[in-house]
C-alpha positions as CSV (number, residue, x, y, z in Angstrom):
1,M,-83.6,59.3,51.0
2,S,-81.1,58.2,48.1
3,V,-79.3,60.4,45.5
4,S,-77.1,59.6,42.9
5,I,-73.5,61.4,43.4
6,S,-71.0,61.2,40.8
7,K,-68.3,62.9,42.7
8,P,-65.9,60.3,44.8
9,K,-67.7,59.1,48.0
10,T,-67.2,61.2,51.5
11,K,-65.8,58.6,54.2
12,I,-67.4,58.7,57.5
13,A,-66.5,56.8,60.7
14,F,-68.4,56.2,63.7
15,T,-67.9,54.9,67.4
16,T,-69.9,54.5,70.3
17,L,-69.6,54.4,74.0
18,G,-72.1,53.1,76.2
19,C,-75.2,51.5,76.7
20,R,-77.1,49.4,73.9
21,V,-79.6,52.3,73.4
22,N,-76.5,54.2,72.0
23,Q,-75.3,51.2,69.8
24,Y,-78.7,51.4,68.2
25,D,-78.4,55.3,67.7
26,T,-75.2,54.6,66.1
27,Q,-76.6,52.0,63.7
28,A,-79.5,54.4,62.7
29,M,-77.1,57.3,62.0
30,K,-74.7,55.2,59.8
31,E,-77.7,54.1,57.6
32,Q,-78.9,57.5,57.4
33,V,-75.7,58.9,55.9
34,E,-75.4,55.6,53.6
35,K,-78.5,56.2,52.1
36,A,-76.8,59.7,50.9
37,S,-74.4,57.6,49.4
38,L,-71.3,58.2,51.7
39,E,-69.2,55.3,52.6
40,T,-68.8,54.3,56.1
41,V,-65.6,52.9,56.9
42,G,-63.9,51.7,60.5
43,F,-63.2,54.2,62.9
44,D,-59.6,53.2,63.2
45,E,-59.1,53.9,59.1
46,V,-58.3,57.5,57.3
47,A,-61.9,59.2,57.3
48,D,-63.1,62.6,56.4
49,I,-65.6,62.9,59.0
50,Y,-65.5,61.3,62.1
51,V,-68.9,60.6,64.5
52,I,-68.2,60.0,68.0
53,N,-71.7,58.9,70.0
54,T,-70.5,59.7,73.9
55,C,-71.7,58.5,77.1
56,T,-71.5,60.0,80.5
57,V,-72.7,57.5,82.7
58,T,-69.2,57.5,84.5
59,S,-66.4,60.3,84.7
60,G,-64.6,57.4,82.9
61,A,-67.1,57.5,80.4
62,D,-66.4,61.1,80.2
63,S,-62.5,60.8,79.6
64,E,-63.2,58.1,76.7
65,G,-65.1,60.5,74.7
66,R,-62.4,63.4,74.9
67,Q,-59.7,60.4,73.7
68,L,-61.7,59.3,70.9
69,V,-61.4,63.0,69.8
70,R,-57.8,63.1,69.9
71,R,-57.4,59.9,68.0
72,A,-59.7,60.8,65.2
73,K,-57.3,64.2,64.8
74,A,-54.3,62.0,65.0
75,K,-55.6,59.8,62.3
76,N,-56.4,62.8,59.8
77,P,-55.8,66.3,61.2
78,D,-57.9,67.8,58.5
79,S,-61.1,65.5,59.4
80,F,-64.4,66.9,60.3
81,V,-65.3,65.5,64.0
82,V,-68.7,65.4,65.3
83,V,-69.5,64.8,69.0
84,T,-72.8,63.4,69.9
85,G,-74.7,61.4,72.6
86,C,-75.0,62.0,76.2
87,L,-72.3,63.7,76.7
88,A,-72.7,66.2,73.9
89,Q,-76.3,66.5,75.2
90,D,-75.3,67.2,78.8
91,R,-72.2,69.6,78.4
92,P,-72.4,70.8,74.9
93,E,-70.3,74.1,75.4
94,E,-67.6,71.7,77.3
95,V,-67.5,69.6,74.1
96,A,-67.6,72.1,71.9
97,A,-64.4,73.7,73.4
98,L,-62.3,70.4,72.7
99,P,-59.6,71.1,70.5
100,G,-60.3,69.1,67.3
101,V,-64.4,69.4,67.8
102,N,-66.2,70.7,64.6
103,M,-69.7,69.8,65.8
104,V,-72.0,68.9,68.5
105,V,-75.2,67.1,68.0
106,G,-77.1,66.4,71.0
107,N,-79.4,63.2,71.5
108,S,-82.3,64.9,70.6
109,E,-81.0,66.1,67.5
110,K,-79.4,62.6,66.3
111,S,-81.8,61.6,63.7
112,A,-80.9,65.4,62.0
113,L,-77.2,64.2,61.8
114,L,-77.2,64.3,58.2
115,K,-78.6,67.5,57.8
116,K,-76.5,69.0,60.2
117,I,-73.2,67.6,58.6
118,V,-74.3,68.9,55.2
119,T,-75.0,72.1,56.6
120,E,-71.7,72.8,58.3
121,Y,-69.1,70.5,56.0
122,E,-68.2,72.7,53.0
123,P,-67.5,69.5,50.8
124,L,-71.1,68.1,51.1
125,Q,-73.0,71.2,50.9
126,F,-73.9,70.6,47.3
127,L,-76.1,68.0,48.8
128,M,-78.6,70.5,50.3
129,D,-80.6,70.5,47.2
130,E,-80.7,66.7,46.6
131,I,-81.7,65.3,49.7
132,H,-85.1,65.1,51.3
133,F,-84.0,65.3,55.2
134,D,-86.5,63.1,57.5
135,A,-88.3,65.0,60.6
136,L,-86.7,64.3,63.8
137,S,-87.6,61.0,65.7
138,P,-86.0,59.3,68.3
139,W,-85.9,56.1,66.4
140,G,-83.6,57.7,63.8
141,G,-85.5,56.3,60.6
142,G,-84.6,52.7,62.0
143,I,-82.3,50.1,61.0
144,S,-82.2,46.9,58.7
145,R,-78.8,45.6,60.4
146,F,-76.7,45.7,63.7
147,D,-73.0,46.0,62.3
148,G,-70.4,43.9,64.3
149,H,-72.9,42.0,66.2
150,Q,-74.6,38.6,65.5
151,R,-77.8,39.8,68.0
152,A,-79.7,42.8,66.8
153,T,-80.5,45.2,69.2
154,I,-83.9,47.2,68.6
155,K,-84.7,50.2,70.7
156,V,-88.3,50.0,71.8
157,Q,-88.0,52.8,74.3
158,D,-86.0,56.0,75.6
159,G,-86.0,58.3,78.1
160,C,-86.4,57.8,82.0
161,N,-88.6,59.3,84.9
162,F,-86.8,57.5,87.5
163,G,-84.4,60.4,89.1
164,C,-81.8,58.6,90.8
165,S,-79.5,60.7,92.7
166,F,-76.2,59.3,91.2
167,C,-77.7,59.6,87.5
168,L,-77.9,62.2,84.8
169,I,-79.9,60.1,82.4
170,P,-83.1,61.5,82.8
171,R,-81.3,64.9,81.9
172,V,-79.9,63.6,78.4
173,R,-82.7,61.2,77.6
174,G,-85.7,63.3,78.2
175,E,-89.2,61.7,79.6
176,M,-89.9,58.5,79.1
177,I,-91.3,57.5,75.3
178,S,-92.4,54.1,73.8
179,R,-92.1,53.3,70.3
180,P,-95.0,52.1,68.5
181,A,-95.4,48.3,68.2
182,L,-95.8,48.3,64.4
183,E,-92.8,50.3,63.8
184,I,-90.8,47.6,66.1
185,V,-91.9,44.5,64.6
186,E,-91.7,46.1,61.0
187,E,-87.7,46.5,62.1
188,G,-87.8,43.0,63.2
189,K,-88.9,41.7,59.8
190,R,-86.0,43.9,58.3
191,L,-83.5,42.3,60.7
192,A,-84.5,39.0,59.9
193,Y,-84.5,39.7,56.1
194,H,-80.5,40.3,56.2
195,G,-80.2,37.2,58.7
196,V,-80.5,37.9,62.0
197,K,-81.9,35.3,64.4
198,E,-82.1,37.0,67.9
199,L,-83.2,40.2,68.7
200,V,-82.5,42.1,71.9
201,L,-85.0,44.8,73.2
202,A,-83.5,47.7,74.7
203,G,-84.3,50.9,76.2
204,I,-83.4,53.5,79.0
205,Q,-86.3,52.4,81.3
206,L,-87.6,49.3,79.6
207,S,-90.1,47.7,82.2
208,S,-92.0,50.9,81.5
209,Y,-92.7,50.4,77.9
210,G,-96.0,51.7,77.2
211,R,-97.0,53.3,80.5
212,D,-96.8,56.8,78.6
213,W,-99.5,55.5,76.5
214,G,-101.9,55.5,79.8
215,L,-101.4,51.6,80.0
216,K,-101.2,50.0,83.5
217,A,-98.3,48.0,84.7
218,S,-100.7,44.9,84.9
219,E,-101.8,45.1,81.3
220,P,-99.5,43.5,78.7
221,R,-97.6,46.0,77.2
222,L,-94.2,44.5,75.7
223,A,-95.3,40.9,75.9
224,P,-97.9,41.0,72.7
225,V,-94.9,42.8,71.1
226,I,-92.4,39.8,71.4
227,E,-95.2,37.4,70.3
228,K,-95.1,39.2,67.2
229,L,-91.5,39.2,66.8
230,L,-91.1,35.6,67.8
231,N,-93.8,34.9,64.6
232,I,-91.5,36.6,62.1
233,S,-89.6,33.7,60.1
234,G,-85.9,33.5,60.8
235,I,-86.5,35.2,64.3
236,Q,-85.6,32.2,67.0
237,R,-84.8,34.1,70.1
238,V,-86.0,37.5,71.9
239,R,-84.2,38.9,74.6
240,L,-84.8,41.9,77.1
241,S,-82.2,44.1,77.9
242,S,-81.7,46.0,81.2
243,Y,-85.1,45.8,82.9
244,A,-86.2,47.4,86.1
245,I,-88.5,45.8,88.6
246,V,-91.0,48.8,88.5
247,D,-93.9,48.4,86.3
248,F,-93.0,45.0,86.1
249,E,-95.1,43.1,83.2
250,E,-96.9,39.6,84.6
251,A,-97.3,38.9,80.9
252,L,-93.9,38.2,80.7
253,L,-94.0,35.1,83.1
254,P,-95.8,32.6,80.5
255,L,-93.6,33.7,77.8
256,W,-90.9,32.7,79.7
257,K,-92.3,29.8,81.0
258,S,-93.5,28.3,77.7
259,H,-89.9,28.4,76.4
260,S,-91.8,30.5,73.5
261,G,-88.4,31.9,72.6
262,L,-88.1,34.5,75.2
263,C,-85.0,34.2,76.7
264,A,-85.2,32.9,80.4
265,N,-82.4,35.7,81.1
266,L,-83.1,39.4,82.9
267,H,-80.5,42.3,83.6
268,L,-82.4,43.3,86.9
269,P,-79.9,46.5,88.3
270,L,-79.7,46.0,91.7
271,Q,-76.9,49.0,92.3
272,S,-76.7,48.4,96.3
273,G,-77.7,45.5,98.6
274,D,-77.7,48.0,101.5
275,E,-81.3,49.6,102.1
276,G,-79.9,52.9,103.4
277,I,-77.6,53.4,100.5
278,L,-80.8,52.5,98.2
279,K,-82.8,55.0,99.7
280,A,-79.9,57.6,99.4
281,M,-79.7,56.5,95.7
282,R,-83.3,57.3,95.3
283,R,-83.7,53.9,93.4
284,P,-87.4,53.4,93.0
285,Y,-87.7,50.1,95.3
286,T,-86.5,48.4,98.6
287,L,-84.7,45.4,99.0
288,D,-87.8,43.5,100.0
289,S,-89.4,44.5,96.8
290,Y,-86.4,43.3,94.5
291,R,-86.4,40.1,96.4
292,N,-90.2,39.6,96.3
293,L,-90.0,40.0,92.2
294,V,-86.7,37.6,92.0
295,N,-88.7,34.9,94.1
296,K,-91.8,35.4,92.2
297,I,-90.4,34.9,88.5
298,K,-87.8,32.2,89.6
299,A,-90.9,30.3,90.7
300,E,-92.4,30.5,87.4
301,V,-89.3,30.4,85.7
302,P,-86.6,28.2,87.9
303,D,-83.9,28.0,85.2
304,L,-83.7,32.1,84.7
305,G,-80.5,33.5,84.1
306,L,-80.2,36.8,86.6
307,T,-77.9,39.4,86.0
308,A,-77.3,43.0,87.5
309,D,-75.4,46.2,87.9
310,I,-73.8,46.9,91.1
311,I,-71.9,50.4,91.9
312,A,-69.2,50.6,94.5
313,G,-68.3,53.6,96.5
314,F,-71.6,55.8,96.5
315,P,-71.3,58.6,99.3
316,G,-72.1,57.0,102.8
317,E,-71.5,53.5,101.7
318,T,-69.8,51.9,105.2
319,D,-67.9,48.7,105.1
320,A,-71.1,47.2,106.4
321,A,-73.6,48.6,103.7
322,F,-70.9,47.3,101.3
323,Q,-70.7,43.9,103.1
324,N,-74.5,43.8,102.6
325,T,-74.2,44.2,99.0
326,L,-71.5,41.3,98.7
327,D,-73.9,39.2,100.7
328,R,-77.5,40.1,98.3
329,I,-74.9,39.3,95.5
330,K,-74.4,35.7,97.0
331,E,-78.0,35.5,97.9
332,F,-79.6,36.3,94.8
333,N,-77.5,34.0,92.6
334,F,-76.5,36.2,89.8
335,I,-75.1,34.3,87.0
336,D,-72.7,37.6,86.4
337,F,-73.0,41.1,87.3
338,H,-71.5,44.6,86.1
339,P,-69.5,46.6,88.7
340,F,-68.8,50.0,88.5
341,P,-66.9,52.3,90.7
342,Y,-69.1,55.4,91.6
343,S,-68.2,58.8,90.5
344,D,-69.9,61.8,91.0
345,R,-72.0,63.3,88.0
346,P,-72.2,66.9,87.5
347,Q,-75.4,68.7,89.3
348,T,-77.0,65.2,90.2
349,P,-78.0,65.3,93.8
350,G,-75.1,62.6,94.7
351,E,-72.7,65.3,94.0
352,S,-73.8,67.0,97.1
353,L,-73.9,64.1,99.3
354,F,-71.5,63.1,101.9
355,P,-69.4,61.4,103.1
356,K,-67.5,60.7,100.3
357,V,-65.7,57.2,99.5
358,H,-62.1,57.7,99.1
359,P,-60.8,56.7,96.1
360,A,-58.6,54.2,97.3
361,V,-61.3,52.5,99.2
362,I,-63.5,52.2,96.1
363,R,-60.5,50.8,94.4
364,E,-60.3,47.8,96.9
365,R,-64.4,47.4,96.7
366,M,-64.3,47.0,92.8
367,N,-61.2,44.4,93.6
368,Q,-63.6,42.7,95.8
369,L,-66.4,42.6,93.2
370,W,-64.2,41.5,90.6
371,R,-63.4,38.2,92.6
372,L,-67.2,37.8,93.3
373,K,-68.1,38.0,89.8
374,K,-65.3,35.4,88.8
375,I,-67.2,33.0,91.6
376,C,-70.3,33.7,90.0
377,L,-69.4,32.9,86.7
378,E,-67.6,29.5,87.6
379,T,-70.4,28.7,89.9
380,S,-72.9,29.0,86.8
381,A,-70.3,27.7,84.5
382,E,-70.1,24.6,86.5
383,K,-73.8,24.5,87.6
384,A,-74.4,24.2,83.6
385,K,-71.6,21.7,83.1
386,G,-72.7,18.7,80.7
387,K,-75.6,20.5,79.8
388,R,-76.3,20.9,75.8
389,L,-77.5,24.4,75.2
390,R,-78.4,26.3,72.1
391,V,-76.3,29.6,71.2
392,I,-76.1,32.3,68.3
393,V,-72.0,32.2,67.5
394,E,-70.3,35.6,68.1
395,R,-66.8,36.4,67.8
396,Y,-64.9,36.4,71.0
397,N,-61.3,36.9,70.0
398,A,-58.5,35.9,67.1
399,D,-59.1,32.4,67.9
400,Q,-62.1,31.6,69.6
401,Q,-66.0,32.2,69.1
402,A,-69.0,32.2,72.0
403,G,-72.7,32.3,72.3
404,L,-75.1,33.5,74.6
405,T,-77.3,30.3,76.2
406,D,-80.9,31.6,76.7
407,E,-80.4,31.8,80.5
408,G,-77.2,34.4,79.8
409,L,-74.6,32.2,80.1
410,R,-71.4,33.1,77.8
411,V,-70.2,29.9,76.5
412,V,-66.5,30.0,74.9
413,F,-65.5,27.7,72.4
414,S,-62.8,26.7,69.4
415,Q,-63.4,28.8,66.5
416,T,-64.9,27.1,63.5
417,S,-65.2,28.9,60.0
418,G,-68.7,29.5,58.7
419,Q,-70.6,29.3,61.8
420,L,-71.0,33.2,62.7
421,G,-74.4,34.2,63.3
422,K,-75.9,30.5,63.0
423,E,-77.6,29.1,65.6
424,I,-75.6,25.9,67.1
425,G,-75.5,23.4,69.8
426,V,-72.9,23.4,72.4
427,Q,-72.0,21.3,75.3
428,V,-70.6,23.0,78.6
429,E,-67.5,21.5,79.9
430,G,-66.8,23.8,82.9
431,F,-65.0,26.7,84.0
432,R,-61.6,27.8,82.3
433,D,-59.7,31.3,81.9
434,G,-62.4,33.1,83.5
435,H,-65.1,31.9,81.3
436,A,-67.6,28.9,80.7
437,W,-66.1,26.6,78.1
438,G,-67.8,24.4,75.7
439,S,-67.7,22.0,72.9
440,V,-69.7,22.3,69.3
441,L,-72.1,19.8,69.2
442,N,-72.9,17.8,65.8
443,D,-75.9,18.9,64.1
444,S,-77.7,15.6,65.1
445,E,-77.2,15.9,68.7
446,K,-80.4,17.7,70.2
447,R,-80.6,19.9,73.2
448,V,-81.5,18.5,76.3
């Protein structure tokens, strides 16, 4: 889809809200427009076109999307603003009515983004006869790099069939679909060629990969793909993104156990530690099934780093139910977890559930979760104290760098030039300023 253009390049800026799948989609769209010789710039720069890839998992995400439209117009009042993503898919008329929005592109049309812009944005209409536009694809033509990150995400699955009462993701992402293994491996090769050393496999319903092809939950599905990715020259680690206990793939256990390169880190969303709330949420598991799976995995992989999502303030959540959640967080020994305040999503079953939890109560419960999160981080940092571990170096802030261990512990250390994207050894020294702190080892020092 390359074309030679003699005119000054049109500048286009992207920004993303939400999950890794959305981040992947943005990267695919960026590479799509670059093939047509458009120049991608930072979202805070003056651009001719701004593309906002929205999320709608919470009301806060909705608000952020609207704010980004205003920011784009403030940066360049004459810009052409495109809103895509989950909010655009779910409420296109509402988004189109926002002041400053020129075009709305749903999730299902992301791979047609360039064609839609060329059709509607007059300065680029001359390209209509010069570009071959690819067919619609949930993978958007694929990616060859992952801007702004040292670990690259590969989208291996999209869509969800779960139907949880608080969630509208099935409505905005459609039914579960798996990406062909050959495409995943070829993308891994492209990323490795550009220096990526760690791949993060992401999806909306990742644990069900391959089930839409008729494969059984007990059959190897994602594990053979992971083995192929780990055989790619340059790829040192593969990590799973958010994973459900439904359709758990037994073939992953020997990969974790053998330290083959599959990171012993599992993000297993819990959402609530109360059986009644889980039932009201329509989560596809019970506390016992969650507990049994965690115990089963840890029996095989004792050093597994477990993280989770937790929702505070779901309708009907009493003080006792919330206390159950706090107790389960402690029971499962999460090394970290992500707390979210509940907010009604339009036209979901949760919207009609009562009694609602008062916003002030939700805020207090979130405060308790943040305090417990800090305890989890401190406990995991102290447990790892003295250990020598390997990480891929990422930027943490202006003065520090960080890296994620195989087990999912983020270790922060002093910045050294030339390290970004490299695998190095660090020694964990304890907990400081809200995170695990470490020092960089010499190349001659080995991991123990």
